[in-house]
C-alpha positions as CSV (number, residue, x, y, z in Angstrom):
1,X,-5.0,76.5,-32.5
2,X,-6.9,75.8,-29.0
3,X,-6.3,72.4,-29.3
4,X,-2.4,72.7,-29.8
5,X,-2.6,75.4,-26.7
6,X,-4.2,72.3,-25.0
7,X,-2.1,69.7,-25.4
8,X,1.2,72.2,-24.5
9,X,-0.4,73.2,-21.4
10,X,-1.1,69.5,-20.4
11,X,2.4,68.6,-21.4
12,X,3.5,71.7,-19.0
13,X,1.6,69.9,-15.9
14,X,3.3,66.9,-16.3
15,X,6.8,67.8,-13.9
16,X,4.5,69.4,-11.6
17,X,2.4,66.0,-10.9
18,X,5.6,63.9,-11.1
19,X,7.1,66.4,-8.6
20,X,4.1,66.4,-6.4
21,X,3.9,62.6,-6.6
22,X,7.9,62.2,-5.7
23,X,6.9,64.5,-2.5
24,X,3.7,62.7,-1.2
25,X,6.0,59.4,-1.4
26,X,9.3,60.8,0.4
27,X,6.4,61.9,3.2
28,X,4.7,59.0,3.3
29,X,1.5,60.7,2.5
30,X,0.1,57.5,0.9
31,X,-1.4,55.6,3.0
32,X,-1.5,51.4,2.1
33,X,-0.5,49.6,-0.9
34,X,-3.5,49.8,-2.7
35,X,-3.4,53.6,-2.5
36,X,0.3,53.6,-3.9
37,X,-0.5,51.1,-6.7
38,X,-3.4,53.2,-8.0
39,X,-1.8,56.4,-8.2
40,X,1.1,55.2,-9.9
41,X,-0.8,53.4,-12.5
42,X,-2.8,57.0,-12.5
43,X,0.3,59.0,-13.1
44,X,1.8,56.6,-15.7
45,X,-1.5,57.0,-18.1
46,X,-0.9,60.8,-17.4
47,X,1.7,60.6,-19.2
48,X,0.9,58.5,-22.2
49,X,-1.4,60.9,-22.4
50,X,0.0,64.3,-22.3
51,X,3.6,63.7,-22.9
52,X,4.3,64.8,-26.7
53,X,5.7,61.3,-27.6
54,X,5.8,60.0,-31.8
55,X,7.1,56.5,-31.0
56,X,7.7,53.5,-29.3
57,X,11.0,53.8,-27.8
58,X,10.8,57.4,-26.9
59,X,7.3,56.1,-24.5
60,X,9.0,53.5,-22.9
61,X,11.8,55.6,-22.2
62,X,9.7,58.3,-20.2
63,X,7.8,55.2,-18.3
64,X,11.3,54.0,-17.3
65,X,12.5,57.0,-16.0
66,X,9.3,58.2,-14.4
67,X,10.0,54.7,-12.8
68,X,12.9,55.2,-11.8
69,X,12.6,58.6,-10.0
70,X,9.5,57.0,-8.4
71,X,11.4,53.9,-6.5
72,X,14.1,56.5,-5.9
73,X,11.8,58.2,-3.8
74,X,10.3,54.8,-1.8
75,X,12.5,52.3,-2.2
76,X,10.1,50.6,0.4
77,X,7.0,50.3,-2.1
78,X,8.4,47.7,-4.1
79,X,4.8,47.6,-6.0
80,X,5.7,50.4,-7.9
81,X,8.1,48.8,-9.8
82,X,5.5,45.5,-11.0
83,X,2.7,48.4,-11.4
84,X,6.0,49.7,-13.9
85,X,7.0,46.6,-15.4
86,X,2.9,46.2,-16.1
87,X,2.3,49.3,-18.0
88,X,5.5,48.5,-20.1
89,X,4.3,45.7,-21.0
90,X,0.7,46.9,-21.8
91,X,2.6,49.2,-24.2
92,X,4.2,46.7,-25.9
93,X,1.3,44.3,-26.4
94,X,-0.7,47.0,-27.9
95,X,2.2,48.1,-29.9
96,X,2.4,44.6,-31.2
97,X,-1.2,44.4,-32.5
98,X,-0.9,47.1,-34.1
99,X,1.9,46.2,-35.5
100,X,0.6,42.9,-36.9
101,X,-2.9,45.2,-38.1
102,X,-0.9,47.3,-40.3
103,X,0.7,44.5,-42.2
104,X,-1.7,42.2,-41.9
105,X,-3.5,45.3,-44.4
106,X,-0.7,46.1,-46.4
107,X,0.2,42.5,-47.3
108,X,-3.9,42.2,-48.8
109,X,-3.2,45.6,-50.8
110,X,-0.6,44.1,-52.6
111,X,-2.4,40.8,-52.6
112,X,-5.3,42.4,-54.2
113,X,-2.8,45.1,-56.8
114,X,-1.3,41.9,-57.9
115,X,-4.1,40.3,-58.8
116,X,-6.2,42.8,-60.6
117,X,-6.3,43.6,-64.6
118,X,-3.6,44.9,-67.0
119,X,-1.6,45.8,-64.1
120,X,-1.3,42.8,-62.7
121,X,1.1,41.1,-65.2
122,X,4.7,42.5,-65.9
123,X,5.3,42.9,-69.6
124,X,9.2,42.1,-71.1
125,X,12.2,43.8,-69.4
126,X,9.8,45.7,-66.9
127,X,10.9,45.8,-63.1
128,X,8.3,46.0,-60.2
129,X,9.8,49.1,-59.7
130,X,9.0,51.3,-62.8
131,X,4.9,50.3,-61.6
132,X,5.4,53.3,-59.2
133,X,4.1,56.3,-59.9
134,X,1.9,55.4,-62.6
135,X,-1.7,56.9,-63.1
136,X,-4.4,55.0,-61.6
137,X,-2.3,52.6,-59.4
138,X,-2.9,54.9,-56.4
139,X,1.0,54.7,-55.6
140,X,3.0,57.8,-54.9
141,X,4.8,59.3,-57.6
142,X,7.7,60.4,-55.7
143,X,9.9,59.9,-52.7
144,X,8.6,63.2,-51.3
145,X,4.7,61.2,-51.0
146,X,6.0,58.4,-50.4
147,X,7.5,59.9,-46.7
148,X,5.0,61.9,-46.3
149,X,2.1,58.7,-46.3
150,X,4.6,57.0,-44.0
151,X,4.7,59.8,-41.7
152,X,0.9,59.9,-42.1
153,X,0.8,56.5,-41.4
154,X,2.6,56.8,-38.3
155,X,1.3,59.4,-36.6
156,X,-1.7,57.8,-37.3
157,X,-0.6,54.6,-35.7
158,X,0.6,56.5,-32.5
159,X,-2.9,57.6,-32.5
160,X,-4.6,54.8,-32.3
161,X,-1.9,52.9,-29.9
162,X,-2.2,56.2,-27.3
163,X,-5.9,55.5,-27.1
164,X,-5.0,51.6,-26.8
165,X,-2.8,51.9,-24.0
166,X,-4.8,54.8,-21.8
167,X,-7.9,52.0,-22.4
168,X,-5.4,48.8,-20.8
169,X,-4.2,51.5,-18.5
170,X,-7.9,52.1,-17.2
171,X,-8.8,48.2,-17.1
172,X,-5.9,47.7,-14.9
173,X,-6.4,50.4,-12.7
174,X,-10.2,48.7,-12.4
175,X,-8.6,45.6,-11.8
176,X,-6.8,47.3,-8.9
177,X,-9.6,48.6,-7.4
178,X,-11.5,45.4,-7.3
179,X,-8.6,43.0,-5.8
180,X,-9.5,42.9,-2.4
181,X,-13.5,41.6,-3.2
182,X,-11.8,39.1,-5.6
183,X,-9.6,37.9,-2.6
184,X,-12.6,38.6,-0.1
185,X,-14.7,36.1,-2.4
186,X,-12.5,32.7,-1.5
187,X,-13.0,33.5,2.0
188,X,-15.4,30.7,2.5
189,X,-13.0,28.1,1.2
190,X,-11.0,28.8,3.9
191,X,-12.9,29.8,7.2
192,X,-15.6,27.3,8.5
193,X,-17.9,28.3,11.4
194,X,-16.7,28.8,14.7
195,X,-13.3,29.0,14.1
196,X,-10.5,31.0,16.0
197,X,-8.6,33.2,13.7
198,X,-5.4,35.1,14.5
199,X,-3.8,38.3,12.9
200,X,-2.3,41.5,13.2
201,X,-1.8,45.1,12.1
202,X,-4.2,47.0,9.8
203,X,-5.0,45.4,6.6
204,X,-8.0,46.7,4.5
205,X,-7.5,43.1,2.8
206,X,-7.6,41.1,5.6
207,X,-10.7,43.0,7.1
208,X,-12.8,42.1,3.7
209,X,-11.5,38.6,3.7
210,X,-12.9,37.9,7.6
211,X,-16.0,40.0,6.8
212,X,-17.2,38.3,4.0
213,X,-16.7,34.7,5.7
214,X,-18.4,36.3,8.8
215,X,-21.8,36.5,6.3
216,X,-22.1,33.5,6.2
217,X,-20.1,31.6,9.7
218,X,-19.8,32.7,12.7
219,X,-16.1,33.3,13.8
220,X,-13.7,34.0,16.7
221,X,-11.0,36.9,15.6
222,X,-7.3,37.3,18.0
223,X,-6.1,40.4,16.8
224,X,-2.1,41.0,18.0
225,X,-2.0,45.1,18.9
226,X,1.3,45.1,17.2
227,X,2.8,47.5,19.7
228,X,4.0,50.5,19.4
229,X,2.0,51.3,16.8
230,X,-0.9,49.8,17.8
231,X,-2.7,49.5,14.6
232,X,-4.3,45.8,16.1
233,X,-6.8,48.3,18.4
234,X,-7.9,50.0,14.6
235,X,-8.2,46.7,13.1
236,X,-10.0,45.2,15.9
237,X,-12.5,47.9,16.0
238,X,-12.8,47.5,11.9
239,X,-13.7,44.1,12.3
240,X,-16.3,44.1,15.4
241,X,-19.6,43.5,14.0
242,X,-22.5,40.9,14.3
243,X,-20.4,36.9,13.6
244,X,-17.5,38.2,14.8
245,X,-16.0,38.0,18.3
246,X,-13.2,40.1,18.5
247,X,-10.2,40.0,21.3
248,X,-7.0,41.9,21.3
249,X,-3.7,40.3,22.7
250,X,-0.6,41.8,23.7
251,X,2.3,41.0,21.4
252,X,4.2,38.7,23.9
253,X,0.8,36.9,24.6
254,X,0.8,35.1,21.0
255,X,2.8,32.0,21.3
256,X,0.8,31.0,24.3
257,X,-2.8,31.4,22.5
258,X,-0.8,30.0,19.4
259,X,-2.5,25.7,21.0
260,X,-6.1,27.5,20.4
261,X,-6.3,29.1,17.4
262,X,-6.9,27.4,14.3
263,X,-5.7,29.4,11.3
264,X,-3.5,32.5,11.3
265,X,-4.5,35.1,8.7
266,X,-1.5,37.8,7.7
267,X,-1.7,40.6,5.5
268,X,1.4,41.3,3.2
269,X,2.8,44.8,1.9
270,X,5.5,42.8,-0.4
271,X,5.7,39.2,-1.4
272,X,9.2,38.9,-2.2
273,X,10.8,36.4,-4.9
274,X,11.8,33.5,-1.9
275,X,8.3,33.7,-0.3
276,X,9.5,36.0,2.2
277,X,6.8,38.5,3.6
278,X,7.2,42.7,3.7
279,X,4.5,42.8,6.7
280,X,4.0,44.6,9.8
281,X,5.9,44.3,13.1
282,X,5.3,41.4,14.9
283,X,4.2,38.8,11.8
284,X,7.4,37.1,12.0
285,X,6.9,36.3,15.7
286,X,3.5,35.1,14.7
287,X,4.7,32.6,11.9
288,X,7.0,31.4,14.0
289,X,4.5,30.3,17.0
290,X,2.4,29.1,14.2
291,X,5.1,26.8,12.5
292,X,6.1,25.3,16.1
293,X,2.4,24.5,16.4
294,X,1.9,23.2,13.3
295,X,-1.0,25.8,13.0
296,X,-2.2,26.9,9.0
297,X,-1.2,30.3,7.8
298,X,-2.9,32.0,5.1
299,X,-1.2,35.2,3.7
300,X,-3.6,38.0,1.7
301,X,-2.0,39.7,-0.9
302,X,-3.1,40.7,-4.6
303,X,-0.8,40.2,-7.7
304,X,0.2,43.5,-7.6
305,X,2.3,43.2,-4.5
306,X,4.3,40.2,-5.8
307,X,7.9,41.4,-6.3
308,X,11.3,39.8,-8.3
309,X,13.4,41.1,-5.2
310,X,15.5,39.3,-3.3
311,X,15.9,40.1,0.6
312,X,19.5,40.5,0.5
313,X,19.6,43.7,2.6
314,X,16.9,43.0,5.6
315,X,17.4,47.2,7.2
316,X,16.1,48.5,3.7
317,X,12.2,47.0,4.1
318,X,12.9,48.2,7.7
319,X,10.8,51.4,8.2
320,X,12.8,54.0,10.6
321,X,10.3,56.4,12.4
322,X,10.6,58.5,15.4
323,X,10.7,56.8,19.1
324,X,8.3,59.1,20.4
325,X,5.8,56.8,20.2
326,X,7.6,54.4,22.8
327,X,9.1,57.2,25.2
328,X,7.6,60.5,24.3
329,X,10.3,63.4,24.4
330,X,8.2,65.5,26.9
331,X,9.5,63.3,29.6
332,X,12.7,65.1,29.9
333,X,13.7,63.8,33.4
334,X,13.5,59.7,32.0
335,X,14.8,60.3,28.7
336,X,18.1,61.9,30.2
337,X,18.6,58.8,32.7
338,X,18.4,56.6,29.9
339,X,21.1,55.0,28.5
340,X,21.2,53.0,24.7
């Protein structure tokens, strides 16, 4: 009785969890692609665990409905679509494996019954259906027993499937948490001693990538400040340490210093189907300068950031914020004199 009440209470909490996550997406309270991906996977895990589903169509319908709602809340977070698709793939794969096991067990039982003892051979005009319901065969005596057994089998399959899906989602969350470490392990294959590296914006993936390379060799890093947010200043402070010489330059100076740069390393918010990037402001300018000077460009991004979408509408991927950081509203006299 208490277990039923607990399950009902958990199911009632789901709308609150979904609404809270949607509100955080709309307000931009979740900072970083990795944070959004892990929280999305955790929410889908709670849906699988707490929602009262008994078959696959119901579960996939719930996951798709929640995924569409999250995408409407924050269309620029393309990785939400990737995480939802990955979870749906996990559900379908685990369901297929459960079906295969059940079918294999059923076929083995049929073979054992057909070859066992006196009941294995049919007499005269006896049909296979005539053997149903006989004592000692282990078969249900009527249609009601058959329906009851099938319902029990379906409930047991749903229970096993739920545990399998939850375990797979937990493994996927661990995979997301280790993405930056796995990317950083490849740093020494791309960065060599005393190279001059150019980057821009604030990226935890690029930070770990460069720090892992600096653990073995000495490097020089030039960081574009990425005005007006000036995320480059935070990146420079995070990178400052042993074996890393950090210099912050203005965005307008990128083309002038590109001839001295050995390699450009950028982070990405998403990688689109045509190879384009959704990245920090100023990344396009850096890429254009690198192309002019034939400088190698390396993008550090996890697999969960790869999106099947094409950039048909560029404005969709732009983040529009308040201009107060460029021209504060406190400068009332100056603001009134500006014509846009």
